[in-house]
C-alpha positions as CSV (number, residue, x, y, z in Angstrom):
1,M,64.1,91.3,75.7
2,R,64.7,91.8,79.4
3,H,66.5,88.4,79.6
4,E,68.7,89.5,76.6
5,L,69.5,92.8,78.3
6,D,70.4,91.1,81.6
7,N,72.8,88.8,79.7
8,K,74.4,91.7,78.0
9,A,74.8,93.5,81.3
10,C,76.4,90.4,82.9
11,L,78.8,90.1,79.9
12,A,79.7,93.8,80.3
13,V,80.6,93.3,83.9
14,Q,82.6,90.2,83.1
15,D,84.5,92.1,80.4
16,E,85.3,94.9,82.8
17,A,86.5,92.4,85.4
18,E,88.7,90.7,82.9
19,A,90.2,94.0,81.8
20,V,90.9,95.0,85.4
21,A,92.6,91.7,86.1
22,R,94.7,91.8,82.9
23,S,95.9,95.4,83.5
24,G,97.1,94.7,87.0
25,L,94.8,97.3,88.5
26,V,93.9,95.2,91.6
27,G,97.5,95.3,92.8
28,A,97.9,99.0,91.9
29,V,94.8,100.0,93.9
30,L,95.7,98.0,96.9
31,T,99.2,99.5,96.8
32,A,97.7,103.0,96.6
33,L,95.6,102.2,99.7
34,K,98.7,101.0,101.5
35,V,100.6,104.2,100.6
36,H,97.9,106.6,101.5
37,D,96.0,105.2,104.4
38,T,98.2,106.9,107.0
39,P,99.9,110.3,106.6
40,Q,103.4,109.1,107.4
41,H,103.1,106.8,104.3
42,A,102.6,109.7,101.9
43,P,105.3,112.3,102.4
44,H,105.6,112.7,98.6
45,V,102.0,113.8,98.0
46,C,102.0,117.1,96.1
47,V,99.8,119.7,97.9
48,P,98.3,122.6,96.0
49,P,99.5,126.0,97.4
50,H,96.0,127.2,98.6
51,L,95.5,123.9,100.5
52,A,99.0,123.9,101.9
53,A,98.2,127.4,103.3
54,G,95.3,125.9,105.3
55,G,92.4,127.0,103.1
56,D,90.8,123.6,103.2
57,G,91.2,122.9,106.9
58,G,92.2,119.3,106.1
59,Y,95.8,120.0,105.1
60,Q,98.7,121.3,107.1
61,R,101.6,123.5,106.0
62,G,104.5,121.3,105.0
63,G,102.6,118.0,105.0
64,V,99.2,116.3,104.5
65,A,96.9,115.7,107.4
66,A,95.2,112.4,107.6
67,R,91.7,113.7,107.3
68,G,92.2,115.8,104.2
69,L,94.2,113.0,102.4
70,H,91.5,110.5,103.4
71,R,88.7,112.5,101.8
72,R,90.6,112.9,98.5
73,V,92.3,109.6,98.1
74,V,91.4,106.8,100.4
75,V,87.6,107.1,100.2
76,P,87.5,106.9,96.4
77,L,89.9,103.9,96.5
78,L,87.6,102.2,99.0
79,R,84.7,102.7,96.7
80,V,86.6,101.1,93.8
81,V,87.6,98.1,95.9
82,G,84.0,97.7,97.2
83,R,82.7,97.7,93.6
84,W,85.2,95.2,92.4
85,A,84.7,92.9,95.4
86,W,81.2,92.0,94.1
87,D,82.7,90.4,91.0
88,H,83.4,86.7,91.6
89,A,86.8,86.7,89.8
90,L,88.0,90.1,91.2
91,R,86.9,89.0,94.7
92,A,89.4,86.2,94.6
93,A,92.1,88.4,93.1
94,L,91.6,91.0,95.7
95,G,91.9,88.4,98.5
96,A,95.0,86.9,97.0
97,N,96.6,90.4,96.8
98,G,96.0,91.1,100.5
99,A,92.8,93.1,100.4
100,C,91.3,91.6,103.5
101,E,94.4,92.5,105.6
102,R,94.6,95.9,104.0
103,L,91.0,96.8,104.7
104,L,91.2,95.6,108.3
105,H,94.3,97.7,108.8
106,L,92.5,100.7,107.4
107,V,89.6,100.2,109.8
108,S,92.1,100.2,112.7
109,Q,93.9,103.3,111.4
110,H,90.7,105.3,110.7
111,A,88.4,104.0,113.5
112,D,86.8,107.4,113.9
113,E,86.0,108.0,110.2
114,E,82.5,106.7,109.8
115,L,82.4,106.8,106.0
116,S,85.7,105.0,105.6
117,V,84.8,102.4,108.1
118,E,81.5,101.8,106.4
119,L,83.1,101.5,103.0
120,A,85.8,99.1,104.3
121,L,83.2,96.9,106.0
122,A,81.1,96.9,102.8
123,A,84.1,95.7,100.8
124,L,84.9,93.1,103.5
125,H,81.3,91.9,103.4
126,A,81.6,91.3,99.7
127,L,85.0,89.7,100.0
128,A,83.8,87.3,102.7
129,W,81.6,85.5,100.1
130,N,84.8,83.9,98.8
131,P,85.7,80.8,101.0
132,E,89.4,81.6,101.0
133,N,88.8,85.2,102.0
134,K,86.5,83.9,104.8
135,V,89.5,81.9,106.1
136,R,91.8,84.9,105.8
137,L,89.4,87.0,107.9
138,A,89.0,84.2,110.5
139,E,92.7,83.7,110.8
140,A,93.5,87.4,111.5
141,P,94.3,88.0,115.2
142,V,91.2,89.0,117.1
143,E,92.3,92.5,117.7
144,R,93.1,93.0,114.0
145,G,90.2,91.0,112.6
146,M,86.7,90.3,113.8
147,G,87.3,92.3,116.9
148,L,87.7,95.4,114.7
149,V,84.3,94.7,113.1
150,V,82.6,94.3,116.4
151,A,84.3,97.5,117.8
152,A,83.2,99.5,114.7
153,L,79.5,98.6,115.4
154,E,79.9,99.6,119.0
155,R,81.5,102.9,118.0
156,F,78.8,103.9,115.5
157,P,75.5,102.4,116.9
158,R,73.2,104.8,115.0
159,A,74.9,104.4,111.6
160,Q,72.5,102.1,109.8
161,A,74.5,101.4,106.6
162,L,77.6,100.7,108.6
163,Q,75.7,98.5,111.0
164,L,74.2,96.5,108.2
165,Q,77.6,95.8,106.6
166,G,79.2,94.7,109.9
167,I,76.3,92.5,110.8
168,S,76.3,90.9,107.3
169,I,80.0,90.1,107.8
170,M,79.1,88.4,111.1
171,S,76.3,86.4,109.4
172,I,78.6,85.1,106.6
173,M,81.5,84.4,109.0
174,S,79.4,82.4,111.5
175,Y,77.4,80.5,108.9
176,Y,77.9,76.8,109.6
177,S,81.4,77.4,111.1
178,D,81.7,76.5,114.8
179,P,85.2,78.0,115.1
180,N,84.0,81.3,113.7
181,K,81.0,81.3,116.0
182,A,83.3,80.8,119.0
183,L,85.5,83.6,117.6
184,L,82.6,86.0,117.3
185,H,81.4,85.0,120.8
186,R,84.8,86.0,122.2
187,C,84.6,89.3,120.4
188,G,81.3,90.2,122.0
189,A,79.3,89.9,118.8
190,V,76.1,88.7,120.5
191,E,75.8,91.8,122.7
192,V,76.5,94.0,119.7
193,L,73.9,92.3,117.6
194,V,71.2,92.7,120.3
195,M,72.1,96.4,120.6
196,S,71.9,96.9,116.8
197,I,68.6,95.0,116.4
198,N,67.0,97.0,119.3
199,A,68.4,100.3,118.0
200,H,67.0,99.9,114.4
201,P,63.6,98.3,114.6
202,D,62.4,99.9,111.4
203,H,65.2,98.7,109.2
204,P,64.0,95.4,107.6
205,S,67.3,94.3,106.0
206,L,69.2,95.0,109.3
207,Q,66.6,93.1,111.3
208,E,66.9,90.1,108.9
209,Q,70.6,89.9,108.8
210,G,70.9,90.5,112.5
211,S,68.4,87.7,113.2
212,L,70.3,85.4,110.9
213,A,73.6,86.2,112.6
214,M,72.1,85.7,116.0
215,W,70.7,82.3,114.9
216,Y,74.0,81.2,113.4
217,I,76.2,82.2,116.3
218,A,73.8,80.8,119.0
219,H,73.0,77.5,117.2
220,A,74.8,74.6,118.8
221,H,75.9,71.9,116.4
222,A,75.8,68.3,117.5
223,H,78.9,67.6,115.5
224,T,82.2,67.6,117.3
225,H,84.4,68.2,114.2
226,T,84.7,71.3,112.1
227,L,82.3,71.3,109.2
228,S,83.6,72.1,105.8
229,F,81.9,74.1,103.1
230,S,80.7,71.0,101.3
231,H,78.4,70.0,104.2
232,T,74.7,70.5,103.5
233,P,72.8,72.6,106.1
234,T,70.0,71.0,108.1
235,H,67.8,74.1,108.1
236,P,66.5,76.6,105.5
237,H,68.4,79.8,105.4
238,T,69.2,82.8,103.3
239,H,72.0,85.3,102.9
240,T,71.3,88.7,101.3
241,H,73.8,90.5,99.2
242,T,73.6,94.1,100.4
243,N,75.6,95.4,97.5
244,P,75.1,99.2,97.1
245,H,76.0,99.0,93.4
246,T,73.3,96.5,92.3
247,P,69.7,95.5,93.3
248,T,69.4,93.3,96.3
249,H,69.6,89.5,95.6
250,T,68.8,86.8,98.1
251,H,70.9,83.6,97.8
252,T,70.5,80.2,99.3
253,G,73.7,79.0,101.0
254,A,76.9,80.6,102.0
């Protein structure tokens, strides 16, 4: 009975993903993020009179302040993208529609907003499980790519959920990829990992992912060429999906 229910649940998720893909919602949501992630992009937003008068504190007369708009529009959109990114097909569709670049841009624009940075990193963590998205993240300029992830961990050292998502990105990105290890080294990832591991000794998942990321980044390959995704690792390893929407699953491989 449990196996039958699990199968039905999987089919339901697949049906939802197919419906989202057919309806063009992926592009629509990413466009909405682009429009609303900075106040100057949203001069057309209609503001209720009591908010425009300053009753909320997040809005300003004659326009929309970034913080108020963020709470009402951007954060819910980030939650949607993060949920979809855990679906295999939607993960690929999101990447093809520019989700990686859009999320990195949002992290840079809202670097002081802990919740939005956490949600963006969570979505990027899920997206990075797709090899093409992993390449997209690696090819972003350092200051607009992995450098932003490292900087976010430095900015919010006590935020456990945010730390876990950022460390998980590092773990996936550095897994069996010498160029990505070098990239993370240049960004100061090792120092940030040590800081996070020491700051959160009672968080088992963070300790596990942090240790994996440290091992991957520090491990020196004997090979002189870039290894592809088809190569078989020479050591046992695990990656853990830290998806807030589903139970934790441990997978072998990248």
